[in-house]
TILUM-481870 format. One record per atom (N, C-alpha, C): z, y, x; atom name; residue number from 1. Coordinates in steps of 0.02 Angstrom, whole numbers, plus 50000, padded with zeros to 5 digits. Example, Ala and Ser with C-alpha at 12.3 -4.5 7.8 and 13.67 -1.06 7.14 Angstrom:
node c3 = 50390&c2 = 49716&c1 = 50660&name = N&resi = 1
node c3 = 50390&c2 = 49775&c1 = 50615&name = CA&resi = 1
node c3 = 50390&c2 = 49835&c1 = 50660&name = C&resi = 1
node c3 = 50354&c2 = 49888&c1 = 50642&name = N&resi = 2
node c3 = 50357&c2 = 49947&c1 = 50684&name = CA&resi = 2
node c3 = 50394&c2 = 50002&c1 = 50645&name = C&resi = 2
//
This chain:
node c3 = 49332&c2 = 49706&c1 = 50223&name = N&resi = 1
node c3 = 49276&c2 = 49671&c1 = 50243&name = CA&resi = 1
node c3 = 49275&c2 = 49667&c1 = 50320&name = C&resi = 1
node c3 = 49277&c2 = 49609&c1 = 50350&name = N&resi = 2
node c3 = 49279&c2 = 49597&c1 = 50424&name = CA&resi = 2
node c3 = 49205&c2 = 49604&c1 = 50453&name = C&resi = 2
node c3 = 49195&c2 = 49648&c1 = 50494&name = N&resi = 3
node c3 = 49127&c2 = 49666&c1 = 50520&name = CA&resi = 3
node c3 = 49117&c2 = 49651&c1 = 50593&name = C&resi = 3
node c3 = 49160&c2 = 49619&c1 = 50629&name = N&resi = 4
node c3 = 49153&c2 = 49613&c1 = 50700&name = CA&resi = 4
node c3 = 49089&c2 = 49577&c1 = 50723&name = C&resi = 4
node c3 = 49061&c2 = 49534&c1 = 50683&name = N&resi = 5
node c3 = 48996&c2 = 49500&c1 = 50698&name = CA&resi = 5
node c3 = 48938&c2 = 49536&c1 = 50677&name = C&resi = 5
node c3 = 48944&c2 = 49596&c1 = 50646&name = N&resi = 6
node c3 = 48883&c2 = 49632&c1 = 50624&name = CA&resi = 6
node c3 = 48854&c2 = 49667&c1 = 50685&name = C&resi = 6
node c3 = 48789&c2 = 49648&c1 = 50698&name = N&resi = 7
node c3 = 48758&c2 = 49677&c1 = 50760&name = CA&resi = 7
node c3 = 48709&c2 = 49736&c1 = 50739&name = C&resi = 7
node c3 = 48690&c2 = 49736&c1 = 50677&name = N&resi = 8
node c3 = 48641&c2 = 49785&c1 = 50651&name = CA&resi = 8
node c3 = 48659&c2 = 49806&c1 = 50579&name = C&resi = 8
node c3 = 48647&c2 = 49874&c1 = 50568&name = N&resi = 9
node c3 = 48658&c2 = 49898&c1 = 50503&name = CA&resi = 9
node c3 = 48607&c2 = 49959&c1 = 50493&name = C&resi = 9
node c3 = 48568&c2 = 49957&c1 = 50439&name = N&resi = 10
node c3 = 48526&c2 = 50009&c1 = 50424&name = CA&resi = 10
node c3 = 48543&c2 = 50039&c1 = 50355&name = C&resi = 10
node c3 = 48500&c2 = 50084&c1 = 50325&name = N&resi = 11
node c3 = 48518&c2 = 50115&c1 = 50268&name = CA&resi = 11
node c3 = 48532&c2 = 50073&c1 = 50208&name = C&resi = 11
node c3 = 48504&c2 = 50011&c1 = 50209&name = N&resi = 12
node c3 = 48519&c2 = 49963&c1 = 50157&name = CA&resi = 12
node c3 = 48592&c2 = 49941&c1 = 50160&name = C&resi = 12
node c3 = 48615&c2 = 49926&c1 = 50225&name = N&resi = 13
node c3 = 48683&c2 = 49908&c1 = 50231&name = CA&resi = 13
node c3 = 48732&c2 = 49960&c1 = 50215&name = C&resi = 13
node c3 = 48717&c2 = 50023&c1 = 50233&name = N&resi = 14
node c3 = 48760&c2 = 50081&c1 = 50217&name = CA&resi = 14
node c3 = 48764&c2 = 50084&c1 = 50139&name = C&resi = 14
node c3 = 48708&c2 = 50081&c1 = 50107&name = N&resi = 15
node c3 = 48706&c2 = 50080&c1 = 50031&name = CA&resi = 15
node c3 = 48753&c2 = 50029&c1 = 50003&name = C&resi = 15
node c3 = 48749&c2 = 49968&c1 = 50032&name = N&resi = 16
node c3 = 48786&c2 = 49916&c1 = 50004&name = CA&resi = 16
node c3 = 48863&c2 = 49933&c1 = 50017&name = C&resi = 16
node c3 = 48884&c2 = 49961&c1 = 50070&name = N&resi = 17
node c3 = 48954&c2 = 49980&c1 = 50078&name = CA&resi = 17
node c3 = 48970&c2 = 50028&c1 = 50028&name = C&resi = 17
node c3 = 48930&c2 = 50078&c1 = 50015&name = N&resi = 18
node c3 = 48948&c2 = 50133&c1 = 49966&name = CA&resi = 18
node c3 = 48951&c2 = 50101&c1 = 49894&name = C&resi = 18
node c3 = 48909&c2 = 50056&c1 = 49874&name = N&resi = 19
node c3 = 48905&c2 = 50025&c1 = 49813&name = CA&resi = 19
node c3 = 48969&c2 = 49982&c1 = 49803&name = C&resi = 19
node c3 = 48988&c2 = 49945&c1 = 49855&name = N&resi = 20
node c3 = 49050&c2 = 49907&c1 = 49854&name = CA&resi = 20
node c3 = 49113&c2 = 49951&c1 = 49846&name = C&resi = 20
node c3 = 49111&c2 = 50010&c1 = 49881&name = N&resi = 21
node c3 = 49166&c2 = 50061&c1 = 49878&name = CA&resi = 21
node c3 = 49173&c2 = 50081&c1 = 49808&name = C&resi = 21
node c3 = 49116&c2 = 50103&c1 = 49779&name = N&resi = 22
node c3 = 49117&c2 = 50124&c1 = 49706&name = CA&resi = 22
node c3 = 49143&c2 = 50075&c1 = 49657&name = C&resi = 22
node c3 = 49124&c2 = 50010&c1 = 49665&name = N&resi = 23
node c3 = 49148&c2 = 49956&c1 = 49622&name = CA&resi = 23
node c3 = 49222&c2 = 49947&c1 = 49628&name = C&resi = 23
node c3 = 49247&c2 = 49946&c1 = 49692&name = N&resi = 24
node c3 = 49314&c2 = 49940&c1 = 49707&name = CA&resi = 24
node c3 = 49357&c2 = 49994&c1 = 49674&name = C&resi = 24
node c3 = 49328&c2 = 50054&c1 = 49680&name = N&resi = 25
node c3 = 49365&c2 = 50115&c1 = 49653&name = CA&resi = 25
node c3 = 49373&c2 = 50109&c1 = 49577&name = C&resi = 25
node c3 = 49319&c2 = 50088&c1 = 49543&name = N&resi = 26
node c3 = 49321&c2 = 50082&c1 = 49472&name = CA&resi = 26
node c3 = 49375&c2 = 50036&c1 = 49448&name = C&resi = 26
node c3 = 49390&c2 = 49980&c1 = 49486&name = N&resi = 27
node c3 = 49440&c2 = 49935&c1 = 49462&name = CA&resi = 27
node c3 = 49507&c2 = 49945&c1 = 49495&name = C&resi = 27
node c3 = 49515&c2 = 50003&c1 = 49528&name = N&resi = 28
node c3 = 49579&c2 = 50021&c1 = 49553&name = CA&resi = 28
node c3 = 49588&c2 = 49991&c1 = 49628&name = C&resi = 28
node c3 = 49540&c2 = 49965&c1 = 49658&name = N&resi = 29
node c3 = 49545&c2 = 49935&c1 = 49723&name = CA&resi = 29
node c3 = 49518&c2 = 49984&c1 = 49778&name = C&resi = 29
node c3 = 49514&c2 = 49959&c1 = 49836&name = N&resi = 30
node c3 = 49491&c2 = 49996&c1 = 49897&name = CA&resi = 30
node c3 = 49451&c2 = 49952&c1 = 49938&name = C&resi = 30
node c3 = 49398&c2 = 49975&c1 = 49963&name = N&resi = 31
node c3 = 49357&c2 = 49943&c1 = 50015&name = CA&resi = 31
node c3 = 49380&c2 = 49966&c1 = 50083&name = C&resi = 31
node c3 = 49397&c2 = 49916&c1 = 50125&name = N&resi = 32
node c3 = 49417&c2 = 49933&c1 = 50195&name = CA&resi = 32
node c3 = 49369&c2 = 49893&c1 = 50242&name = C&resi = 32
node c3 = 49339&c2 = 49926&c1 = 50290&name = N&resi = 33
node c3 = 49297&c2 = 49899&c1 = 50334&name = CA&resi = 33
node c3 = 49337&c2 = 49887&c1 = 50398&name = C&resi = 33
node c3 = 49339&c2 = 49822&c1 = 50420&name = N&resi = 34
node c3 = 49384&c2 = 49804&c1 = 50478&name = CA&resi = 34
node c3 = 49338&c2 = 49785&c1 = 50537&name = C&resi = 34
node c3 = 49356&c2 = 49814&c1 = 50595&name = N&resi = 35
node c3 = 49324&c2 = 49802&c1 = 50661&name = CA&resi = 35
node c3 = 49249&c2 = 49809&c1 = 50657&name = C&resi = 35
node c3 = 49222&c2 = 49870&c1 = 50645&name = N&resi = 36
node c3 = 49155&c2 = 49877&c1 = 50641&name = CA&resi = 36
node c3 = 49114&c2 = 49876&c1 = 50706&name = C&resi = 36
node c3 = 49148&c2 = 49878&c1 = 50762&name = N&resi = 37
node c3 = 49116&c2 = 49881&c1 = 50829&name = CA&resi = 37
node c3 = 49092&c2 = 49955&c1 = 50838&name = C&resi = 37
node c3 = 49084&c2 = 49969&c1 = 50906&name = N&resi = 38
node c3 = 49073&c2 = 50042&c1 = 50921&name = CA&resi = 38
node c3 = 49009&c2 = 50068&c1 = 50890&name = C&resi = 38
node c3 = 48951&c2 = 50035&c1 = 50892&name = N&resi = 39
node c3 = 48888&c2 = 50061&c1 = 50863&name = CA&resi = 39
node c3 = 48890&c2 = 50069&c1 = 50788&name = C&resi = 39
node c3 = 48920&c2 = 50020&c1 = 50751&name = N&resi = 40
node c3 = 48925&c2 = 50030&c1 = 50681&name = CA&resi = 40
node c3 = 48978&c2 = 50082&c1 = 50661&name = C&resi = 40
node c3 = 49035&c2 = 50088&c1 = 50697&name = N&resi = 41
node c3 = 49084&c2 = 50137&c1 = 50685&name = CA&resi = 41
node c3 = 49050&c2 = 50208&c1 = 50690&name = C&resi = 41
node c3 = 49014&c2 = 50221&c1 = 50745&name = N&resi = 42
node c3 = 48979&c2 = 50281&c1 = 50756&name = CA&resi = 42
node c3 = 48933&c2 = 50297&c1 = 50697&name = C&resi = 42
node c3 = 48895&c2 = 50245&c1 = 50674&name = N&resi = 43
node c3 = 48849&c2 = 50254&c1 = 50618&name = CA&resi = 43
node c3 = 48887&c2 = 50276&c1 = 50553&name = C&resi = 43
node c3 = 48945&c2 = 50248&c1 = 50540&name = N&resi = 44
node c3 = 48987&c2 = 50262&c1 = 50486&name = CA&resi = 44
node c3 = 49012&c2 = 50332&c1 = 50488&name = C&resi = 44
node c3 = 49028&c2 = 50356&c1 = 50546&name = N&resi = 45
node c3 = 49053&c2 = 50423&c1 = 50557&name = CA&resi = 45
node c3 = 48989&c2 = 50473&c1 = 50549&name = C&resi = 45
node c3 = 48936&c2 = 50460&c1 = 50582&name = N&resi = 46
node c3 = 48878&c2 = 50509&c1 = 50578&name = CA&resi = 46
node c3 = 48852&c2 = 50516&c1 = 50509&name = C&resi = 46
node c3 = 48856&c2 = 50463&c1 = 50468&name = N&resi = 47
node c3 = 48829&c2 = 50465&c1 = 50400&name = CA&resi = 47
node c3 = 48881&c2 = 50487&c1 = 50349&name = C&resi = 47
node c3 = 48944&c2 = 50495&c1 = 50365&name = N&resi = 48
node c3 = 48994&c2 = 50517&c1 = 50323&name = CA&resi = 48
node c3 = 49025&c2 = 50462&c1 = 50281&name = C&resi = 48
node c3 = 49005&c2 = 50401&c1 = 50287&name = N&resi = 49
node c3 = 49032&c2 = 50345&c1 = 50252&name = CA&resi = 49
node c3 = 49107&c2 = 50340&c1 = 50260&name = C&resi = 49
node c3 = 49128&c2 = 50356&c1 = 50324&name = N&resi = 50
node c3 = 49203&c2 = 50350&c1 = 50339&name = CA&resi = 50
node c3 = 49244&c2 = 50399&c1 = 50300&name = C&resi = 50
node c3 = 49210&c2 = 50446&c1 = 50271&name = N&resi = 51
node c3 = 49248&c2 = 50494&c1 = 50228&name = CA&resi = 51
node c3 = 49268&c2 = 50465&c1 = 50163&name = C&resi = 51
node c3 = 49237&c2 = 50411&c1 = 50140&name = N&resi = 52
node c3 = 49244&c2 = 50380&c1 = 50079&name = CA&resi = 52
node c3 = 49278&c2 = 50307&c1 = 50082&name = C&resi = 52
node c3 = 49262&c2 = 50275&c1 = 50137&name = N&resi = 53
node c3 = 49279&c2 = 50202&c1 = 50147&name = CA&resi = 53
node c3 = 49328&c2 = 50205&c1 = 50208&name = C&resi = 53
node c3 = 49384&c2 = 50172&c1 = 50198&name = N&resi = 54
node c3 = 49433&c2 = 50167&c1 = 50255&name = CA&resi = 54
node c3 = 49403&c2 = 50117&c1 = 50305&name = C&resi = 54
node c3 = 49405&c2 = 50139&c1 = 50370&name = N&resi = 55
node c3 = 49384&c2 = 50098&c1 = 50425&name = CA&resi = 55
node c3 = 49442&c2 = 50090&c1 = 50476&name = C&resi = 55
node c3 = 49460&c2 = 50023&c1 = 50490&name = N&resi = 56
node c3 = 49515&c2 = 50010&c1 = 50535&name = CA&resi = 56
node c3 = 49488&c2 = 49964&c1 = 50591&name = C&resi = 56
node c3 = 49526&c2 = 49966&c1 = 50645&name = N&resi = 57
node c3 = 49504&c2 = 49926&c1 = 50706&name = CA&resi = 57
node c3 = 49521&c2 = 49853&c1 = 50696&name = C&resi = 57
node c3 = 49579&c2 = 49836&c1 = 50665&name = N&resi = 58
node c3 = 49600&c2 = 49768&c1 = 50655&name = CA&resi = 58
node c3 = 49638&c2 = 49760&c1 = 50590&name = C&resi = 58
node c3 = 49642&c2 = 49694&c1 = 50569&name = N&resi = 59
node c3 = 49680&c2 = 49679&c1 = 50508&name = CA&resi = 59
node c3 = 49750&c2 = 49703&c1 = 50509&name = C&resi = 59
node c3 = 49781&c2 = 49700&c1 = 50572&name = N&resi = 60
node c3 = 49849&c2 = 49718&c1 = 50584&name = CA&resi = 60
node c3 = 49860&c2 = 49790&c1 = 50566&name = C&resi = 60
node c3 = 49808&c2 = 49830&c1 = 50560&name = N&resi = 61
node c3 = 49817&c2 = 49899&c1 = 50546&name = CA&resi = 61
node c3 = 49830&c2 = 49911&c1 = 50466&name = C&resi = 61
node c3 = 49821&c2 = 49856&c1 = 50430&name = N&resi = 62
node c3 = 49835&c2 = 49861&c1 = 50360&name = CA&resi = 62
node c3 = 49905&c2 = 49832&c1 = 50346&name = C&resi = 62
node c3 = 49950&c2 = 49873&c1 = 50334&name = N&resi = 63
node c3 = 50019&c2 = 49857&c1 = 50321&name = CA&resi = 63
node c3 = 50031&c2 = 49815&c1 = 50265&name = C&resi = 63
node c3 = 50061&c2 = 49761&c1 = 50270&name = N&resi = 64
node c3 = 50079&c2 = 49713&c1 = 50213&name = CA&resi = 64
node c3 = 50022&c2 = 49668&c1 = 50195&name = C&resi = 64
node c3 = 49971&c2 = 49658&c1 = 50234&name = N&resi = 65
node c3 = 49913&c2 = 49616&c1 = 50223&name = CA&resi = 65
node c3 = 49921&c2 = 49555&c1 = 50263&name = C&resi = 65
node c3 = 49920&c2 = 49496&c1 = 50230&name = N&resi = 66
node c3 = 49924&c2 = 49432&c1 = 50264&name = CA&resi = 66
node c3 = 49849&c2 = 49405&c1 = 50265&name = C&resi = 66
node c3 = 49817&c2 = 49404&c1 = 50322&name = N&resi = 67
node c3 = 49746&c2 = 49381&c1 = 50319&name = CA&resi = 67
node c3 = 49736&c2 = 49306&c1 = 50297&name = C&resi = 67
node c3 = 49787&c2 = 49272&c1 = 50298&name = N&resi = 68
node c3 = 49780&c2 = 49202&c1 = 50276&name = CA&resi = 68
node c3 = 49792&c2 = 49193&c1 = 50203&name = C&resi = 68
node c3 = 49821&c2 = 49244&c1 = 50170&name = N&resi = 69
node c3 = 49842&c2 = 49239&c1 = 50099&name = CA&resi = 69
node c3 = 49785&c2 = 49245&c1 = 50052&name = C&resi = 69
node c3 = 49728&c2 = 49277&c1 = 50070&name = N&resi = 70
node c3 = 49673&c2 = 49286&c1 = 50017&name = CA&resi = 70
node c3 = 49693&c2 = 49343&c1 = 49973&name = C&resi = 70
node c3 = 49652&c2 = 49350&c1 = 49917&name = N&resi = 71
node c3 = 49663&c2 = 49400&c1 = 49871&name = CA&resi = 71
node c3 = 49726&c2 = 49390&c1 = 49833&name = C&resi = 71
node c3 = 49758&c2 = 49448&c1 = 49813&name = N&resi = 72
node c3 = 49816&c2 = 49446&c1 = 49776&name = CA&resi = 72
node c3 = 49801&c2 = 49426&c1 = 49704&name = C&resi = 72
node c3 = 49849&c2 = 49391&c1 = 49672&name = N&resi = 73
node c3 = 49837&c2 = 49368&c1 = 49600&name = CA&resi = 73
node c3 = 49854&c2 = 49431&c1 = 49558&name = C&resi = 73
node c3 = 49813&c2 = 49437&c1 = 49501&name = N&resi = 74
node c3 = 49824&c2 = 49496&c1 = 49462&name = CA&resi = 74
node c3 = 49889&c2 = 49494&c1 = 49427&name = C&resi = 74
node c3 = 49915&c2 = 49557&c1 = 49412&name = N&resi = 75
node c3 = 49982&c2 = 49557&c1 = 49377&name = CA&resi = 75
node c3 = 49972&c2 = 49532&c1 = 49304&name = C&resi = 75
node c3 = 50018&c2 = 49494&c1 = 49282&name = N&resi = 76
node c3 = 50013&c2 = 49472&c1 = 49206&name = CA&resi = 76
node c3 = 50017&c2 = 49531&c1 = 49164&name = C&resi = 76
node c3 = 49983&c2 = 49529&c1 = 49108&name = N&resi = 77
node c3 = 49992&c2 = 49585&c1 = 49059&name = CA&resi = 77
node c3 = 50053&c2 = 49576&c1 = 49018&name = C&resi = 77
node c3 = 50085&c2 = 49632&c1 = 48997&name = N&resi = 78
node c3 = 50143&c2 = 49627&c1 = 48961&name = CA&resi = 78
node c3 = 50133&c2 = 49599&c1 = 48892&name = C&resi = 78
node c3 = 50177&c2 = 49563&c1 = 48862&name = N&resi = 79
node c3 = 50167&c2 = 49532&c1 = 48796&name = CA&resi = 79
node c3 = 50180&c2 = 49579&c1 = 48740&name = C&resi = 79
//
């Protein structure tokens, strides 16, 4: 989730991140917060959210991710 334009985040926003993280985990995915800005990054650290949710400074920090490609197609199920 790209966050460079987020200017404010309160407990509701933090709760939303944790709920998204839990949902992603259930289906085998991962929530990654990209470019949260200094204030939000500090909030994520102080509240411990960064211990559960990966936080990176830029999309380029995610190896093998093409920001133009969109979500990956699901693997077909074996017949």
